C-alpha positions as a printed NumPy array, in Angstrom:
array([[  7.778,  16.664,  55.786],
       [  5.768,  13.451,  55.556],
       [  3.707,  14.879,  52.657],
       [  6.896,  15.754,  50.826],
       [  8.174,  12.214,  51.155],
       [  4.871,  10.806,  49.838],
       [  4.958,  13.178,  46.874],
       [  8.555,  12.272,  46.113],
       [  7.675,   8.585,  46.324],
       [  4.775,   8.978,  43.895],
       [  6.96 ,  10.914,  41.489],
       [  9.626,   8.219,  41.684],
       [  7.003,   5.52 ,  41.004],
       [  5.666,   7.414,  37.97 ],
       [  9.177,   7.917,  36.651],
       [  9.912,   4.231,  37.141],
       [  6.783,   3.229,  35.187],
       [  7.751,   5.569,  32.335],
       [ 11.319,   4.258,  32.258],
       [ 10.226,   0.607,  32.335],
       [  7.641,   1.211,  29.597],
       [ 10.176,   3.046,  27.482],
       [ 12.717,   0.274,  27.958],
       [ 10.192,  -2.396,  26.958],
       [  9.129,  -0.433,  23.869],
       [ 12.734,   0.18 ,  22.884],
       [ 13.588,  -3.479,  23.359],
       [ 10.616,  -4.492,  21.214],
       [ 11.712,  -2.13 ,  18.436],
       [ 15.256,  -3.53 ,  18.592],
       [ 14.084,  -7.139,  18.508],
       [ 11.668,  -6.399,  15.663],
       [ 14.397,  -4.676,  13.695],
       [ 16.86 ,  -7.515,  14.168],
       [ 14.45 , -10.38 ,  13.699],
       [ 13.923, -11.633,  10.173],
       [ 12.699, -15.111,  11.084],
       [  9.172, -16.336,  11.477],
       [  7.62 , -15.003,   8.243],
       [  6.139, -11.607,   7.573],
       [  6.197,  -8.932,  10.264],
       [  2.555,  -8.298,  11.039],
       [  2.585,  -4.498,  11.097],
       [ -1.137,  -4.734,  10.348],
       [ -3.535,  -7.515,   9.45 ],
       [ -3.599,  -8.013,   5.711],
       [ -0.007,  -8.735,   4.615],
       [ -0.526, -12.457,   5.183],
       [ -3.667, -12.37 ,   3.066],
       [ -1.982, -10.242,   0.393],
       [  0.712, -12.897,   0.185],
       [ -1.846, -15.706,   0.006],
       [ -3.79 , -14.014,  -2.787],
       [ -1.215, -12.167,  -4.869],
       [  2.04 , -14.059,  -4.365],
       [  0.828, -17.341,  -5.956],
       [ -0.525, -15.312,  -8.87 ],
       [  2.798, -13.59 ,  -9.456],
       [  4.84 , -16.758,  -9.04 ],
       [  2.609, -18.549, -11.535],
       [  2.104, -15.773, -14.122],
       [  5.614, -14.274, -14.094],
       [  8.122, -16.711, -12.542],
       [ 11.226, -14.912, -11.377],
       [  9.677, -11.449, -10.964],
       [  9.484, -11.571,  -7.154],
       [ 11.262, -13.192,  -4.236],
       [ 10.01 , -13.862,  -0.735],
       [ 11.005, -11.382,   1.949],
       [ 10.741, -11.802,   5.75 ],
       [  9.679,  -8.197,   6.367],
       [  7.45 ,  -7.494,   3.366],
       [  6.216, -10.951,   2.419],
       [  7.759, -10.568,  -1.015],
       [  9.59 ,  -7.977,  -3.095],
       [ 10.773,  -7.53 ,  -6.668],
       [ 13.807,  -9.685,  -7.431],
       [ 16.896,  -7.536,  -8.19 ],
       [ 18.126,  -8.161, -11.71 ],
       [ 14.977, -10.014, -12.798],
       [ 14.067,  -9.747, -16.48 ],
       [ 11.229, -11.083, -18.59 ],
       [ 11.78 , -14.076, -20.822],
       [ 10.702, -14.678, -24.417],
       [  7.539, -16.485, -23.294],
       [  6.374, -13.837, -20.793],
       [  3.387, -11.857, -22.004],
       [  4.628,  -8.645, -20.348],
       [  8.101,  -7.107, -20.692],
       [  9.84 ,  -6.137, -17.461],
       [ 13.335,  -5.524, -16.137],
       [ 14.16 ,  -5.004, -12.461],
       [ 17.378,  -3.142, -11.713],
       [ 20.024,  -4.197,  -9.22 ],
       [ 18.417,  -2.096,  -6.482],
       [ 15.152,  -3.986,  -6.773],
       [ 12.777,  -1.646,  -8.607],
       [ 11.673,  -0.948, -12.155],
       [ 13.679,   1.723, -13.978],
       [ 17.236,   3.114, -13.858],
       [ 19.194,   2.741, -10.62 ],
       [ 19.456,   5.795,  -8.369],
       [ 22.499,   7.188,  -6.59 ],
       [ 22.7  ,   6.96 ,  -2.783],
       [ 23.078,   9.5  ,  -1.302],
       [ 20.99 ,  11.715,  -3.557],
       [ 23.174,  13.967,  -5.756],
       [ 23.316,  17.637,  -4.838],
       [ 20.783,  19.689,  -6.761],
       [ 18.582,  16.723,  -7.657],
       [ 14.828,  16.68 ,  -7.004],
       [ 13.725,  13.116,  -6.309],
       [ 10.204,  11.665,  -6.274],
       [  9.389,   8.145,  -5.057],
       [  6.077,   6.647,  -6.204],
       [  4.594,   3.795,  -4.136],
       [  1.695,   1.529,  -5.029],
       [  0.729,  -1.794,  -6.537],
       [  0.555,  -3.056, -10.095],
       [ -0.987,   0.14 , -11.478],
       [  2.101,   2.053, -10.311],
       [  4.469,  -0.714, -11.419],
       [  2.973,  -0.45 , -14.902],
       [  1.36 ,  -3.853, -15.27 ],
       [  0.916,  -4.76 , -18.933],
       [  3.028,  -1.92 , -20.344],
       [  6.713,  -1.215, -20.839],
       [  8.686,   0.54 , -18.106],
       [  8.906,   3.774, -20.091],
       [  5.111,   3.768, -20.499],
       [  4.273,   3.515, -16.771],
       [  3.087,   6.769, -15.218],
       [  6.184,   7.284, -12.975],
       [  8.413,   7.29 , -16.09 ],
       [  5.952,   9.553, -17.935],
       [  5.942,  11.929, -14.964],
       [  9.741,  12.056, -14.935],
       [  9.769,  13.106, -18.586],
       [  7.178,  15.818, -17.929],
       [  9.021,  17.236, -14.926],
       [ 12.41 ,  17.095, -16.663],
       [ 11.006,  19.047, -19.614],
       [  8.935,  21.594, -17.722],
       [ 10.355,  21.917, -14.2  ],
       [ 14.116,  22.217, -14.657],
       [ 15.655,  24.239, -13.062],
       [ 12.637,  25.266, -10.917],
       [ 12.76 ,  21.987,  -8.973],
       [ 16.491,  21.347,  -9.308],
       [ 19.328,  20.669, -11.681],
       [ 17.797,  17.274, -12.459],
       [ 14.551,  15.458, -11.708],
       [ 14.249,  11.751, -10.845],
       [ 11.028,   9.786, -10.395],
       [ 11.642,   6.318,  -8.917],
       [  9.029,   3.613,  -9.455],
       [  8.404,   1.851,  -6.135],
       [  5.318,  -0.009,  -7.364],
       [  5.126,  -3.731,  -6.551],
       [  2.255,  -5.786,  -7.991],
       [ -0.148,  -6.881,  -5.277],
       [  1.176,  -4.603,  -2.532],
       [ -1.298,  -3.223,  -0.028],
       [ -0.877,  -0.022,   1.941],
       [  0.724,  -1.788,   4.912],
       [  3.489,  -3.155,   2.695],
       [  4.038,   0.236,   1.091],
       [  4.384,   1.889,   4.492],
       [  6.832,  -0.802,   5.547],
       [  8.941,  -0.564,   2.383],
       [  9.029,   3.22 ,   2.729],
       [ 10.571,   2.717,   6.155],
       [ 12.927,  -0.129,   5.235],
       [ 14.033,   0.845,   1.734],
       [ 12.992,   4.155,   0.302],
       [ 13.915,   6.507,   3.139],
       [ 17.602,   6.122,   2.312],
       [ 16.947,   7.409,  -1.222],
       [ 16.127,  10.808,   0.357],
       [ 12.985,  11.614,  -1.665],
       [ 11.751,  15.194,  -1.728],
       [  8.243,  13.933,  -2.449],
       [  6.534,  10.566,  -1.911],
       [  3.48 ,   9.815,  -4.051],
       [  1.183,   6.963,  -2.998],
       [ -1.593,   5.256,  -4.97 ],
       [ -3.181,   2.721,  -2.619],
       [ -6.551,   1.281,  -1.681],
       [ -7.536,  -1.114,  -4.45 ],
       [ -5.473,  -4.053,  -3.187],
       [ -6.47 ,  -3.287,   0.414],
       [-10.096,  -3.765,  -0.603],
       [ -9.261,  -7.205,  -1.957],
       [ -6.684,  -8.493,   0.493],
       [ -7.637,  -7.256,   3.977],
       [ -9.165, -10.233,   5.837],
       [-12.92 , -10.446,   5.371],
       [-15.295, -12.989,   6.876],
       [-18.407, -14.433,   5.314],
       [-21.372, -12.038,   5.493],
       [-24.12 , -12.317,   8.074],
       [-26.22 ,  -9.373,   6.908],
       [-28.241,  -8.857,   3.758],
       [-27.683,  -6.207,   1.132],
       [-24.702,  -4.077,   0.103],
       [-25.011,  -1.824,   3.16 ],
       [-25.03 ,  -4.608,   5.735],
       [-22.475,  -4.038,   8.538],
       [-19.314,  -6.094,   8.639],
       [-19.815,  -9.049,  11.022],
       [-16.945,  -7.834,  13.234],
       [-18.254,  -4.266,  13.462],
       [-21.664,  -4.055,  15.09 ],
       [-21.361,  -0.691,  16.83 ],
       [-19.573,   2.633,  16.585],
       [-17.699,   1.807,  19.782],
       [-16.46 ,  -1.44 ,  18.252],
       [-15.34 ,   0.394,  15.108],
       [-13.526,   2.966,  17.269],
       [-11.79 ,   0.185,  19.193],
       [-10.709,  -1.451,  15.924],
       [ -9.316,   1.888,  14.733],
       [ -7.384,   2.333,  17.978],
       [ -6.049,  -1.219,  17.682],
       [ -4.91 ,  -0.616,  14.093],
       [ -3.176,   2.632,  15.088],
       [ -1.46 ,   0.937,  18.035],
       [ -0.209,  -1.974,  15.913],
       [  1.105,   0.497,  13.346],
       [  3.032,   2.69 ,  15.794],
       [  4.143,   0.388,  18.611],
       [  6.63 ,  -2.443,  18.234],
       [  5.732,  -3.651,  21.738],
       [  2.074,  -3.951,  20.716],
       [  3.066,  -5.913,  17.603],
       [  5.226,  -8.267,  19.7  ],
       [  2.319,  -8.867,  22.093],
       [ -0.048,  -9.399,  19.158],
       [  2.267, -11.997,  17.61 ],
       [  2.542, -13.81 ,  20.944],
       [ -1.23 , -13.931,  21.336],
       [ -1.723, -15.108,  17.744],
       [  0.88 , -17.863,  18.1  ],
       [ -0.674, -19.088,  21.361],
       [ -4.213, -19.124,  19.914],
       [ -5.09 , -22.181,  17.789],
       [ -6.074, -21.371,  14.227],
       [ -9.536, -22.372,  13.093],
       [ -8.289, -23.268,   9.627],
       [ -4.916, -23.448,   7.983],
       [ -4.299, -20.826,   5.319],
       [ -2.69 , -23.549,   3.223],
       [ -5.889, -25.575,   2.854],
       [ -7.863, -25.111,  -0.368],
       [-11.041, -24.357,   1.573],
       [ -9.432, -21.3  ,   3.16 ],
       [ -9.998, -19.31 ,  -0.007],
       [-13.761, -19.579,   0.51 ],
       [-13.454, -17.212,   3.46 ],
       [-13.27 , -14.471,   0.823],
       [-16.589, -12.908,  -0.136],
       [-18.204, -14.579,  -3.145],
       [-20.111, -11.466,  -4.179],
       [-19.223,  -7.755,  -4.21 ],
       [-21.96 ,  -7.004,  -1.694],
       [-20.664,  -9.673,   0.691],
       [-18.688,  -7.465,   3.04 ],
       [-18.226,  -3.859,   4.02 ],
       [-15.053,  -2.003,   2.968],
       [-14.719,  -0.674,   6.55 ],
       [-11.873,  -3.051,   7.562],
       [ -9.896,  -2.127,   4.448],
       [-10.445,   1.568,   5.133],
       [ -9.237,   1.173,   8.721],
       [ -5.982,  -0.497,   7.638],
       [ -5.518,   1.944,   4.747],
       [ -5.881,   5.075,   6.876],
       [ -3.514,   3.717,   9.544],
       [ -0.914,   2.98 ,   6.833],
       [ -1.298,   6.429,   5.278],
       [ -0.819,   8.022,   8.686],
       [  2.333,   5.979,   9.186],
       [  3.683,   7.139,   5.818],
       [  2.846,  10.75 ,   6.645],
       [  4.828,  10.542,   9.864],
       [  7.751,   8.83 ,   8.144],
       [  7.988,  11.479,   5.429],
       [  7.821,  14.246,   8.015],
       [ 10.563,  12.585,  10.039],
       [ 12.846,  12.472,   6.99 ],
       [ 12.097,  16.006,   5.817],
       [ 10.096,  15.09 ,   2.718],
       [  6.458,  15.521,   1.706],
       [  3.62 ,  13.052,   1.077],
       [  0.93 ,  13.308,  -1.605],
       [ -1.945,  10.91 ,  -2.286],
       [ -3.208,   9.678,  -5.65 ],
       [ -6.832,   8.504,  -5.624],
       [ -7.451,   5.733,  -8.141],
       [ -9.871,   6.843, -10.884],
       [-13.156,   5.604,  -9.499],
       [-15.127,   2.555, -10.414],
       [-13.304,  -0.277, -12.08 ],
       [-14.855,  -2.739, -14.452],
       [-16.033,  -6.11 , -13.173],
       [-13.604,  -8.975, -13.257],
       [-14.165, -11.21 , -16.279],
       [-13.537, -14.893, -16.829],
       [-10.385, -13.991, -18.76 ],
       [ -9.012, -12.083, -15.743],
       [ -8.509, -15.35 , -13.881],
       [ -7.228, -17.62 , -16.669],
       [ -3.613, -17.   , -15.606],
       [ -4.296, -18.476, -12.169],
       [ -4.019, -22.172, -11.321],
       [ -7.335, -23.654, -10.215],
       [ -6.145, -24.085,  -6.594],
       [ -5.857, -20.334,  -6.053],
       [ -8.491, -19.085,  -8.521],
       [-11.195, -17.058,  -6.721],
       [-14.864, -17.674,  -7.513],
       [-15.81 , -16.115, -10.852],
       [-18.573, -14.158,  -9.109],
       [-15.979, -12.228,  -7.086],
       [-16.28 ,  -8.708,  -8.436],
       [-15.535,  -5.157,  -7.331],
       [-18.038,  -3.452,  -9.634],
       [-20.017,  -0.293,  -9.003],
       [-20.003,   0.988,  -5.447],
       [-17.264,  -1.23 ,  -4.053],
       [-14.234,   1.044,  -4.391],
       [-15.998,   4.381,  -4.029],
       [-16.109,   4.343,  -0.187],
       [-12.369,   3.57 ,  -0.128],
       [-11.644,   6.442,  -2.525],
       [-13.759,   8.822,  -0.434],
       [-12.002,   7.721,   2.749],
       [ -8.576,   8.377,   1.198],
       [ -9.58 ,  11.832,  -0.004],
       [-11.15 ,  12.694,   3.351],
       [ -8.074,  11.535,   5.264],
       [ -5.833,  13.671,   3.041],
       [ -7.982,  16.762,   3.611],
       [ -7.967,  16.272,   7.393],
       [ -4.176,  15.907,   7.456],
       [ -3.571,  18.734,   4.968],
       [ -1.869,  16.264,   2.618],
       [ -1.984,  17.141,  -1.099],
       [ -4.289,  14.826,  -3.019],
       [ -4.628,  14.195,  -6.75 ],
       [ -8.121,  12.794,  -7.246],
       [ -8.068,  10.955, -10.569],
       [-11.799,  10.209, -10.572],
       [-12.918,  13.477, -12.207],
       [ -9.899,  13.335, -14.534],
       [-11.033,  10.007, -16.015],
       [-14.801,  10.446, -15.662],
       [-16.885,  11.04 , -18.753],
       [-14.058,  10.84 , -21.269],
       [-15.075,   9.723, -24.739],
       [-11.863,   7.688, -24.968],
       [-12.441,   5.988, -21.627],
       [-12.138,   2.46 , -22.993],
       [ -8.704,   3.244, -24.415],
       [ -7.39 ,   4.218, -20.98 ],
       [ -7.634,   0.733, -19.408],
       [ -6.351,  -2.672, -20.403],
       [ -8.905,  -5.46 , -20.999],
       [ -8.759,  -6.419, -17.306],
       [-10.543,  -3.151, -16.543],
       [ -8.184,  -1.868, -13.855],
       [ -4.643,  -1.385, -15.236],
       [ -3.772,   1.614, -17.365],
       [ -2.884,   1.529, -21.033],
       [ -0.01 ,   3.774, -22.175],
       [ -2.624,   6.501, -22.795],
       [ -4.052,   6.019, -19.31 ],
       [ -0.606,   6.215, -17.72 ],
       [  0.109,   9.441, -19.632],
       [ -3.162,  10.921, -18.374],
       [ -2.203,  10.074, -14.766],
       [  1.211,  11.749, -15.186],
       [ -0.363,  14.867, -16.689],
       [ -2.875,  15.096, -13.83 ],
       [ -0.069,  14.872, -11.258],
       [  1.842,  17.625, -13.033],
       [ -1.206,  19.881, -13.343],
       [ -2.298,  19.547,  -9.716],
       [  1.039,  19.38 ,  -7.892],
       [  3.684,  21.083, -10.051],
       [  2.261,  23.53 , -12.607],
       [  2.002,  26.446, -10.166],
       [  5.605,  25.944,  -9.085],
       [  7.046,  25.319, -12.545],
       [  5.127,  28.128, -14.244],
       [  4.478,  26.393, -17.565]])
């Protein structure tokens, strides 16, 4: 009899702990959902740095294209349009993305694709109809109707400067209500640039990141990134700790930009990979929850080094050192990590590296900045997506 009472007491205690923990987690989710004050929601480290690096660039180069947002840092401004003095034509629809507006809820019989990414997805430097999401829509409409549905829509969710954390967040906040059948994601390049990096302490391109000196430490960082991605309570605790801890240096001071590596071999891509994989996992779970599918686009390999002309649009106060370069070997580990993650999770992946590699017309596929696609490059991306994800289903 006494043993039964002890067992019942232990069970009651365990149940109480579960209920209290669940209540705290639920409260944290509710408060996070309702709170729009206090700047960007830190779903993962990196959004603040993405804002510090990319937002001043956008506000200076294309005034009016973006507006600040408490959840995402910034977003495209609904109704924004390029002016006569802007070097790049753009028009943002009333729903806040590039291209025609889309019906909500999705029309019966429609097959809808949402494409997420940064400026390469947005179509930086080209017209809206020349960006690869628009080119893909034309391909699918011509070759996959009615196999996919009565009509095919490809919505361009690209936002210049966005990192994977912001794309995961906007998928949750915005794009889920568009009921996509497929979500395509091209991420990784901006993560490599924007995820916080400290000055190097090792020598050579293979030197470990100063925060990661052991496999155990890397595992702990991965667990921390996963926890911050999936738990609102953990994010609330993290914000409380960050606000209580004095900052070494204000992000607003000009010297803060020198925390970025001044050479491509300055830091390991491991922190960027950790954030990227946690964001991809979050997007995979979100698409599963909403009954859609996720597919990954791997950026086509090595990009050309930044040139002096790449930074002439930036004011001096936010212009990175001219020696900052991605060059050979910098993006490849990120690309490999994306492809490996997709294989482990059985997520379809379109690896654009072999598609672009060795082409005689390679120089005609990129704009002078060495990273954004020309109209020909965007068409090649759309054709690769069709060949690898849709040809077998469409039968043409």
